[in-house]
Structure formats: C-alpha cells, structure tokens
C-alpha positions as CSV (number, residue, x, y, z in Angstrom):
1,X,0.2,0.0,0.0
2,X,1.3,3.4,-1.1
3,X,1.0,6.7,1.1
4,X,0.4,8.2,-2.3
5,X,-2.6,6.1,-3.2
6,X,-6.2,6.8,-2.9
7,X,-6.7,3.4,-0.9
8,X,-4.4,4.6,1.8
9,X,-5.3,8.4,1.9
10,X,-9.0,7.9,1.9
11,X,-9.8,4.5,3.3
12,X,-6.8,3.1,5.3
13,X,-5.7,6.0,7.2
14,X,-9.2,7.4,8.1
15,X,-10.3,3.8,9.3
16,X,-7.0,3.7,11.3
17,X,-7.9,7.2,13.0
18,X,-11.4,6.0,13.7
19,X,-10.4,2.8,15.2
20,X,-7.8,4.5,17.4
21,X,-10.3,6.9,18.5
22,X,-12.5,4.2,19.7
23,X,-9.4,2.3,21.2
24,X,-8.5,5.4,23.1
25,X,-11.9,5.6,24.9
26,X,-11.0,2.5,26.5
27,X,-8.9,3.0,29.9
28,X,-5.9,0.7,29.0
29,X,-3.2,1.7,26.6
30,X,-3.1,-1.9,25.3
31,X,-6.2,-1.7,22.9
32,X,-4.8,1.2,21.1
33,X,-1.2,-0.4,20.7
34,X,-3.0,-3.6,19.6
35,X,-5.1,-1.6,17.0
36,X,-2.2,-0.1,15.5
37,X,-0.2,-3.1,15.3
38,X,-2.9,-4.9,13.7
39,X,-3.3,-2.0,11.2
40,X,0.3,-2.1,10.4
41,X,0.2,-5.9,9.6
42,X,-2.5,-5.1,7.2
43,X,-0.8,-2.3,5.7
44,X,2.2,-4.5,5.0
45,X,0.4,-7.5,3.8
46,X,-1.7,-5.4,1.3
47,X,1.2,-5.4,-1.3
48,X,2.2,-8.9,-0.9
49,X,0.5,-11.0,1.9
50,X,2.9,-13.9,1.6
51,X,5.5,-11.7,3.4
52,X,3.7,-10.9,6.3
53,X,4.3,-14.4,8.1
54,X,8.1,-13.7,7.3
55,X,7.7,-10.3,9.3
56,X,5.9,-11.7,12.0
57,X,8.4,-14.6,12.4
58,X,11.2,-12.2,12.2
59,X,9.8,-9.9,14.9
60,X,9.1,-12.8,17.2
61,X,12.7,-14.2,16.9
62,X,14.2,-11.0,17.7
63,X,11.8,-10.1,20.6
64,X,12.7,-13.4,22.1
65,X,16.5,-13.0,21.5
66,X,16.2,-9.4,23.0
67,X,14.8,-10.8,26.2
68,X,17.5,-13.6,26.2
69,X,20.3,-11.0,25.6
70,X,19.0,-8.6,28.3
71,X,19.2,-11.4,30.8
72,X,22.8,-12.4,29.9
73,X,24.2,-8.9,28.7
74,X,27.6,-9.3,30.6
75,X,28.3,-12.4,28.7
76,X,26.2,-12.7,25.9
77,X,28.6,-11.9,23.0
78,X,27.8,-15.2,21.0
79,X,24.1,-14.9,21.3
80,X,24.3,-11.3,19.8
81,X,26.4,-12.4,17.0
82,X,24.1,-15.2,16.3
83,X,21.2,-12.9,16.3
84,X,23.0,-10.4,14.0
85,X,23.9,-13.0,11.7
86,X,20.6,-14.6,11.4
87,X,19.1,-11.2,10.4
88,X,21.6,-10.5,7.9
89,X,21.2,-14.0,6.5
90,X,17.5,-13.3,6.0
91,X,18.4,-10.0,4.4
92,X,21.0,-11.6,2.0
93,X,18.8,-14.4,1.0
94,X,16.1,-12.2,-0.3
95,X,18.2,-9.3,-1.5
96,X,21.5,-10.5,-2.4
97,X,21.4,-14.2,-3.4
98,X,21.0,-13.5,-7.2
99,X,24.0,-10.8,-6.8
100,X,26.3,-13.2,-5.2
101,X,25.6,-16.1,-7.5
102,X,25.9,-14.0,-10.6
103,X,29.3,-12.9,-9.3
104,X,30.4,-16.4,-8.4
105,X,29.5,-17.6,-12.0
106,X,31.3,-14.7,-13.6
107,X,34.4,-15.4,-11.7
108,X,34.5,-19.3,-11.6
109,X,32.8,-20.0,-14.9
110,X,30.0,-22.0,-13.1
111,X,26.5,-21.8,-13.9
112,X,25.0,-21.7,-10.5
113,X,21.1,-21.2,-10.9
114,X,19.9,-18.0,-9.3
115,X,16.5,-18.4,-7.8
116,X,13.9,-15.6,-8.2
117,X,12.3,-14.3,-4.9
118,X,10.2,-11.2,-4.5
119,X,12.0,-8.7,-2.2
120,X,10.0,-8.2,1.0
121,X,9.0,-4.7,1.3
122,X,11.2,-2.7,3.8
123,X,13.4,-5.8,4.6
124,X,16.6,-3.6,4.7
125,X,14.8,-1.1,7.2
126,X,13.4,-3.7,9.5
127,X,16.5,-5.6,9.6
128,X,18.5,-2.6,10.8
129,X,16.0,-1.8,13.3
130,X,16.2,-5.3,14.8
131,X,19.8,-5.3,14.8
132,X,19.9,-1.9,16.7
133,X,17.5,-3.3,19.2
134,X,19.5,-6.5,19.8
135,X,22.7,-4.7,20.2
136,X,21.1,-2.1,22.7
137,X,19.4,-4.9,24.6
138,X,22.7,-6.6,25.0
139,X,24.7,-3.4,26.0
140,X,22.3,-2.1,28.7
141,X,20.3,-5.3,29.8
142,X,16.8,-3.9,29.0
143,X,14.3,-5.5,26.6
144,X,10.8,-5.0,25.8
145,X,8.7,-7.4,27.4
146,X,5.3,-6.8,25.7
147,X,5.3,-8.4,22.0
148,X,2.6,-6.0,21.0
149,X,4.7,-3.0,22.0
150,X,7.9,-4.6,20.3
151,X,5.7,-5.6,17.3
152,X,4.5,-2.0,16.9
153,X,8.0,-0.7,17.3
154,X,9.0,-2.6,14.3
155,X,6.1,-2.6,12.1
156,X,4.4,0.7,12.9
157,X,3.2,1.6,9.4
158,X,4.6,5.1,9.1
159,X,8.0,4.0,9.1
160,X,7.9,0.3,8.2
161,X,8.7,0.4,4.4
162,X,11.4,3.1,4.1
163,X,12.3,4.5,7.6
164,X,13.5,6.5,9.4
165,X,15.5,3.9,11.1
166,X,14.5,4.0,14.6
167,X,16.5,3.1,17.8
168,X,14.9,1.5,20.7
169,X,15.0,4.9,22.7
170,X,13.4,6.7,19.8
171,X,10.1,4.8,20.4
172,X,9.5,3.0,23.6
173,X,9.8,6.1,26.0
174,X,7.0,7.6,24.1
175,X,4.9,4.5,24.7
176,X,5.7,4.2,28.2
177,X,5.2,8.0,28.7
178,X,1.7,7.5,27.3
179,X,2.2,9.9,24.3
180,X,0.5,7.5,22.0
181,X,-2.8,8.8,21.3
182,X,-4.9,11.1,19.3
183,X,-4.9,14.8,20.2
184,X,-5.9,18.0,18.4
185,X,-2.5,19.7,18.4
186,X,-0.3,16.7,17.1
187,X,-3.0,15.7,14.5
188,X,-3.0,19.3,13.0
189,X,0.9,19.2,13.0
190,X,0.9,15.9,11.3
191,X,-1.6,16.8,8.6
192,X,0.6,19.7,7.8
193,X,3.5,17.3,7.4
194,X,1.5,14.9,5.3
195,X,0.2,17.6,3.0
196,X,3.7,18.9,2.6
197,X,5.3,15.6,1.8
198,X,2.6,14.4,-0.4
199,X,3.0,17.8,-2.6
200,X,6.7,17.1,-2.8
201,X,6.1,13.3,-3.9
202,X,3.3,13.6,-6.4
203,X,3.6,17.2,-7.6
204,X,7.4,17.5,-8.0
205,X,9.3,14.0,-7.8
206,X,6.8,12.0,-9.8
207,X,6.6,14.7,-12.8
208,X,10.5,14.8,-12.8
209,X,10.6,11.2,-13.9
210,X,9.5,12.5,-17.3
211,X,12.6,14.3,-17.8
212,X,14.8,11.4,-15.9
213,X,13.4,8.0,-17.2
214,X,13.7,8.6,-20.9
215,X,17.1,10.1,-20.6
216,X,18.4,7.1,-18.6
217,X,16.7,4.8,-21.0
218,X,18.4,6.3,-24.0
219,X,21.9,6.2,-22.2
220,X,21.4,2.4,-21.2
221,X,20.5,1.6,-24.9
222,X,23.9,3.2,-26.1
223,X,22.8,6.8,-27.0
224,X,25.1,9.5,-26.2
225,X,23.2,12.5,-24.8
226,X,24.1,16.2,-25.6
227,X,25.7,18.4,-22.9
228,X,22.5,19.9,-22.0
229,X,20.3,16.7,-21.9
230,X,22.9,14.9,-19.8
231,X,22.7,17.7,-17.2
232,X,18.9,18.0,-17.3
233,X,18.7,14.2,-16.7
234,X,21.3,14.3,-14.0
235,X,19.8,17.5,-12.1
236,X,16.3,16.0,-12.7
237,X,17.3,12.9,-10.7
238,X,19.1,14.7,-8.1
239,X,15.7,16.8,-7.4
240,X,13.5,13.7,-7.9
241,X,15.3,11.6,-5.5
242,X,15.5,14.4,-3.0
243,X,11.8,15.4,-3.3
244,X,10.7,11.9,-3.3
245,X,12.5,10.6,-0.2
246,X,12.2,13.8,1.7
247,X,8.3,13.7,0.8
248,X,8.1,10.2,2.1
249,X,10.0,11.2,5.3
250,X,7.5,14.2,5.8
251,X,4.5,11.8,5.3
252,X,6.1,9.4,7.7
253,X,6.8,12.0,10.3
254,X,3.3,13.3,9.9
255,X,1.5,10.1,10.1
256,X,3.4,9.3,13.5
257,X,2.6,12.8,14.7
258,X,-1.2,12.1,14.2
259,X,-1.0,9.4,16.8
260,X,1.1,11.4,19.2
261,X,4.5,9.8,18.3
262,X,7.6,11.9,17.0
263,X,10.0,10.2,14.8
264,X,13.9,11.5,14.4
265,X,14.1,13.6,11.2
266,X,15.8,12.2,8.2
267,X,16.7,15.2,6.2
268,X,18.2,18.6,7.1
269,X,18.5,20.5,3.7
270,X,21.3,18.1,2.5
271,X,21.9,20.3,-0.8
272,X,22.8,23.2,1.6
273,X,25.6,21.3,2.6
274,X,29.2,22.5,2.7
275,X,31.2,19.6,2.2
276,X,30.8,15.8,1.9
277,X,30.9,15.2,5.6
278,X,28.1,18.1,6.2
279,X,26.2,16.3,3.4
280,X,25.9,13.0,5.4
281,X,25.1,14.9,8.4
282,X,22.0,16.1,6.6
283,X,21.0,13.4,4.3
284,X,19.3,10.2,5.6
285,X,20.4,11.2,9.0
286,X,19.0,7.9,10.7
287,X,21.1,5.8,8.4
288,X,24.1,7.8,9.1
289,X,23.6,7.3,12.7
290,X,23.1,3.5,12.5
291,X,26.3,3.1,10.5
292,X,28.3,5.2,12.8
293,X,26.8,3.5,16.0
294,X,26.5,0.0,14.9
295,X,29.4,-0.5,12.2
296,X,32.0,2.2,12.3
297,X,32.3,2.6,16.1
298,X,32.4,-1.3,16.5
299,X,35.0,-1.6,14.0
300,X,37.3,0.7,16.1
301,X,35.7,4.3,15.2
302,X,38.4,7.1,15.5
303,X,40.9,5.0,17.5
304,X,44.2,4.2,16.1
305,X,46.3,5.7,13.2
306,X,44.8,7.9,10.5
307,X,45.3,5.2,7.8
308,X,43.2,2.7,10.0
309,X,40.4,5.2,10.8
310,X,40.2,6.1,7.0
311,X,40.0,2.4,6.0
312,X,37.1,1.9,8.5
313,X,35.4,5.0,7.1
314,X,35.7,3.5,3.7
315,X,34.6,-0.2,4.4
316,X,31.6,1.6,6.1
317,X,30.5,3.6,3.0
318,X,31.1,0.7,0.8
319,X,28.6,-1.4,3.0
320,X,26.2,1.5,3.1
321,X,26.3,1.5,-0.9
322,X,25.7,-2.4,-1.0
323,X,22.8,-1.8,1.7
324,X,21.2,0.4,-1.1
325,X,21.1,-2.0,-3.8
326,X,22.6,-5.4,-4.9
327,X,24.8,-4.0,-7.7
328,X,28.3,-2.7,-8.2
329,X,27.3,0.7,-9.0
330,X,25.8,1.1,-5.6
331,X,29.0,-0.2,-4.1
332,X,30.9,2.3,-6.2
333,X,28.6,5.0,-5.2
334,X,29.3,4.1,-1.5
335,X,33.0,4.1,-2.2
336,X,32.6,7.6,-4.1
337,X,31.3,9.0,-0.9
338,X,33.5,7.3,1.3
339,X,36.7,8.6,-0.4
340,X,35.3,11.9,-0.5
341,X,34.3,12.0,3.3
342,X,37.9,10.8,3.9
343,X,39.5,13.6,2.0
344,X,37.0,16.1,3.6
345,X,38.1,14.9,7.2
346,X,41.8,15.1,6.3
347,X,41.1,18.7,4.5
348,X,39.4,19.8,7.7
349,X,42.4,18.6,10.0
350,X,44.9,20.4,7.7
351,X,43.0,23.6,7.7
352,X,42.0,23.4,11.4
353,X,43.7,26.8,12.4
354,X,42.6,28.4,9.0
355,X,39.4,30.2,8.3
356,X,36.7,28.0,6.4
357,X,36.4,28.3,2.5
358,X,33.8,30.6,1.4
359,X,30.3,29.5,1.3
360,X,30.0,30.6,-2.5
361,X,32.6,27.8,-3.1
362,X,31.7,24.9,-0.8
363,X,27.9,25.2,-1.5
364,X,27.9,24.7,-5.2
365,X,31.0,22.5,-5.0
366,X,29.3,19.9,-2.8
367,X,26.0,20.3,-4.7
368,X,28.1,19.1,-7.9
369,X,29.7,16.4,-5.9
370,X,26.4,15.0,-5.0
371,X,24.9,15.3,-8.7
372,X,27.6,13.1,-10.1
373,X,27.3,10.5,-7.3
374,X,23.5,10.4,-8.0
375,X,24.6,9.4,-11.7
376,X,26.1,6.2,-10.3
377,X,23.4,5.6,-8.1
378,X,20.7,5.8,-11.0
379,X,22.6,4.4,-13.8
380,X,22.1,0.7,-14.5
381,X,25.4,-0.2,-15.1
382,X,29.0,1.4,-15.3
383,X,29.0,1.9,-19.0
384,X,25.7,3.9,-18.7
385,X,27.0,6.1,-15.9
386,X,30.5,6.7,-17.7
387,X,28.8,7.7,-20.9
388,X,26.3,10.2,-19.0
389,X,29.3,11.7,-17.3
390,X,31.2,12.1,-20.3
391,X,28.4,14.1,-21.8
392,X,28.0,16.2,-18.6
393,X,31.7,17.0,-19.2
394,X,31.4,17.9,-22.7
395,X,33.7,14.8,-23.8
396,X,31.1,13.6,-26.3
397,X,31.1,17.2,-27.9
398,X,28.9,20.1,-27.1
399,X,26.0,20.5,-29.5
400,X,25.6,23.8,-30.6
401,X,23.5,25.6,-33.6
402,X,25.4,27.1,-36.2
403,X,25.2,30.6,-35.0
404,X,26.9,29.6,-31.8
405,X,29.8,27.6,-33.7
406,X,30.4,30.6,-36.1
407,X,30.6,33.1,-33.1
408,X,33.4,30.9,-31.5
409,X,35.6,29.5,-34.2
410,X,38.4,29.0,-32.0
411,X,36.1,26.3,-30.3
412,X,35.4,24.3,-33.3
413,X,36.9,21.2,-32.0
414,X,34.6,21.1,-29.2
415,X,31.3,22.4,-30.5
416,X,29.5,19.7,-32.8
417,X,26.8,20.4,-35.1
418,X,23.1,19.9,-33.8
419,X,20.5,21.1,-31.4
420,X,21.4,21.0,-27.5
421,X,18.2,19.1,-27.1
422,X,18.3,16.6,-29.8
423,X,15.9,14.2,-28.3
424,X,12.7,16.1,-27.8
425,X,10.9,14.1,-25.2
426,X,10.2,17.2,-23.0
427,X,10.0,21.0,-23.7
428,X,13.5,22.3,-23.2
429,X,12.5,25.8,-21.9
430,X,10.2,24.3,-19.4
431,X,12.7,21.7,-18.2
432,X,15.3,24.4,-17.6
433,X,12.8,26.8,-15.7
434,X,11.7,23.8,-13.6
435,X,15.2,23.0,-12.4
436,X,16.1,26.5,-11.6
437,X,13.2,27.0,-9.7
438,X,13.9,23.7,-7.8
439,X,17.6,24.7,-7.0
440,X,16.2,28.0,-5.8
441,X,14.0,26.2,-3.5
442,X,16.6,23.6,-2.1
443,X,18.9,26.4,-1.6
444,X,16.5,29.4,-0.5
445,X,13.6,27.9,1.3
446,X,13.4,26.5,4.8
447,X,12.9,22.7,5.0
448,X,9.7,20.9,6.4
449,X,10.7,20.7,9.8
450,X,12.1,24.4,10.0
451,X,8.7,25.5,8.4
452,X,6.4,23.6,10.6
453,X,8.3,23.3,14.1
454,X,10.6,26.3,14.3
455,X,9.8,29.8,15.6
456,X,11.3,31.7,12.6
457,X,9.5,34.4,10.7
458,X,8.1,32.1,8.1
459,X,6.6,29.4,10.2
460,X,3.6,27.1,10.2
461,X,0.7,27.7,12.7
462,X,-2.5,26.0,13.3
463,X,-4.5,28.8,11.7
464,X,-7.1,29.0,9.1
465,X,-4.8,30.5,6.6
466,X,-2.3,27.7,6.9
467,X,-5.1,25.1,6.9
468,X,-6.2,26.5,3.7
469,X,-2.6,26.4,2.2
470,X,-2.2,22.9,3.0
471,X,-5.8,21.9,2.0
472,X,-4.9,23.2,-1.4
473,X,-1.6,21.4,-1.5
474,X,-3.5,18.2,-0.5
475,X,-6.3,18.8,-3.1
476,X,-3.7,19.5,-5.9
477,X,-1.6,16.3,-4.9
478,X,-4.9,14.3,-5.0
479,X,-5.6,15.7,-8.5
480,X,-2.0,14.8,-9.8
481,X,-2.6,11.4,-8.4
482,X,-5.2,10.8,-11.0
483,X,-2.5,10.7,-13.7
484,X,-0.1,8.3,-12.1
485,X,1.1,6.9,-8.8
486,X,4.6,5.4,-8.6
487,X,6.2,3.8,-5.5
488,X,8.7,5.7,-3.6
489,X,12.2,5.3,-4.6
490,X,13.3,4.1,-1.4
491,X,10.6,1.3,-1.4
492,X,13.0,-1.0,-3.5
493,X,15.7,-1.0,-0.7
C-alpha cells in the first residue's frame, strides 16, 4: 500500500484514525497499541500478503532474542553475534542471493542457478531496526517484555517500508510515557507534514520522472546525450530523489505525529551542505547514525592511526552502498562518498587553524559532487554512468547551432553540429525553468521541519490561513494522483 494512493489516503488512514479514537476511549493503552499493530500488519500485507508471516517470524525471533540478551548482557556476545548473523542472513537470502550467485558464476565460470524471490518490502529497514534493538538490549540489559509493543516498534506503518530507522530510545519511552494517542495539536501538525510531503512526492518528484526516465533509458541503450540533455537528466534525478525521499519522510513523520509519536528527522536540507561530511550529517540522517553507532564505532571508530580510521570509514561507506542495492554501481557510489568523506576529514584537519573556505565555493561544489554521485546511483551499469558523465563534461562534444559555432570559431573542435536538445521528449525551456526553480527552492527555502516546527518568521501555525494552504496542497496532490501513482524510490531498498 502506497502513501500516495487513494486506498491509503481515503480508506486506510481514516479507518485507522477512527479505530484509534474508539480504542483510546478504553482506559488501558493496550487496545490502542494492539489496534495500530494490527493495522500495520494489514498495511504491510496489502502489497504482498505472503511476506507478512516472514515479518511476524522475524519480529517474534528478535523479541525473544532481545529478552535472552537482556538476561545475560554481561556475557552474551555469542548470542548477540548469532542474532545479528541470522538477521543479515535473512536479508542476504532475499536481497543479495542473485547478486552473489551471478558474481560467483562470472568469476568461476560455473552456472549456478539464481532463484527468483520477491524482495520483501522494507526488509533492509526492519533488519537494521532489529539489529540495533538487539545490540542495545545486549549492552544495557533492557528488553521490551510486551510483544505488542515490540511488534509496533518494528511494524508501525509510518516507518515500516522506508524508515526513518528507529532506535529503541526513539520509540519505547513515548509508549511508556503515554504519548501514543490522538490529540488535536499533534493531528494538526501531522496533517501539515503529510500535505507537505505528499505535494513534494506527487507534484514534484513524480513529474520529474518525465525528464529522468527517458534520458537514462536512452543512455542505457547506447545513445550519447548532448551536454544539455545530460545535465537535465542528472539534475532532474538529483531533485527527483530528494523530493521523493524527503516527501516520504515528511509523510512518515506526519502520520506518526497524528498518533502522538515523534520520529527523528531524516533530512536537514542536504543540498545546503558545505562538504561531503556535512552532506552525510544532513542526508538520510538515521542511516548515518546507524552506520556510525553499529558499524563504524564497533570496527574501531576514531581509534588508532589515521590510515586505520580512513579504512574503517571507507569500509562503512562501501557497505552502505551495498545496503542500498545489490549491484556494483551502488558499491561504487558508496566508495565515491567514502573517499570524499575521507578527503574532507583530512582537509579539515589540515585547515584546522585557518578560516573555512567561502560558502560561495563550498555550497555549489558540494552540490555538484552529489549530482555526479547520483549518476552512479541511478545508472543501471558502469557503461551508462560513464557515458552520461562524459556527456556532462562535454567529452562527447557540445552540440550547438550554427550561429553559436560561427561566433566561437576557436572552439570548433569542441562544438558539434546539432541542437542542444536533440531528443525532444520534453519542452527544453520548461525543463530548464523547472530545474532553476527547484535549485532556488532547495537553496533558499526552509525545509519542512524548519517551516512547521521552528519559531522563525516564516513558520507554520494552526490557523485557518495555513489550513487553507495545506488543504490546497493536498487537493492538488490528489488531482495529480489521477495521472499516475509511482512507488517511492526507497521502497526498493
């Protein structure tokens, strides 16, 4: 079930609210928790019912294992290792088996049959949720005794499919403090987030696919794009991914708010970052936190020689790339960011006593660094990524009309005859105007949490004017959904 679907917005979500309102009238918190757990299971099974037993078995095992680790937290290292290995084994079977077998066949010349299994939705996310839970239970000796509460922690539908990645302390204290419930203030705030996120997804991210998908399809088929087309494709995906994923995060945060639960934020204007290190403090923040606390630090963290620290950092990013997708382009994307973060740390250490570089240099530089990285992320293979990057750099020639070529005869070897937009599957002026507006948006406007939760001059308030504004955004989004309804990009992970 998609957040950006009529069945969710007009049926599932209202029904969940109504059921929660009834359950809340009962004096115990258990009926409300049980209702939300049941509806979360329904939400998960809507797409592929056969995978619900897998999720339930995974939750049951980890709930039991967490209690065992809490009992023996001072000497349960082997049990913790077993729990982590079994969770990762489940992930590898469904997500990476074909990738591993194909690479074994390529290296050894064998012909091992790769079996086709449907990837369970959200498996990368609920695997990380539960690994974090087991690790925390082992370290401090505390585990959740109620299966309903643990099941709700893992399966709560706002975060189940694509995060944010929760730690135990992000969720259980709110249950134990009685914050779970329906209140006017939190529902109003939640609806503001939902309207904002839905508008980002349906009215911005999805239409950008009309620029992006045909371009990457041409490249994968061997066509060389012009310089202008290549930049439209790369920038288009840069904005598509951001508005798609941050739109999802806004909706997830808003849905949780409606039930009184606050999720950690996943985005903090990443395209305003002033370096690769800053970018990863702003992009997919809960994933960065997980990788730091449960991978980088256990590997040794900042201890030891600079070379050892750099290798740990690179290994962390390579695994982060593999987590995103079973393909070498994803691993390369992780390595690309890992190397950049290593260089950024070394640069910062070198310039510790010197003033920082000007923002006019670091802001666009970091943005362009991210754009080239997203080409690796989106391209189906290295050949396609290389072709598109060459076009972006003008290596494949810069298509220009005759009047431009005649005006700059000294650049005759660089310019080639033709239109800057040779493949007219979108209006060039509209595409360029759209990308300029979106660049101004991500650089100049406050992000969702700044707009809705901050106390700045431009801030959301529970007033009729803001209600009308978000009502219009919601209505426009519902109209756009009549044209198409595509899954969120991170659903595939």
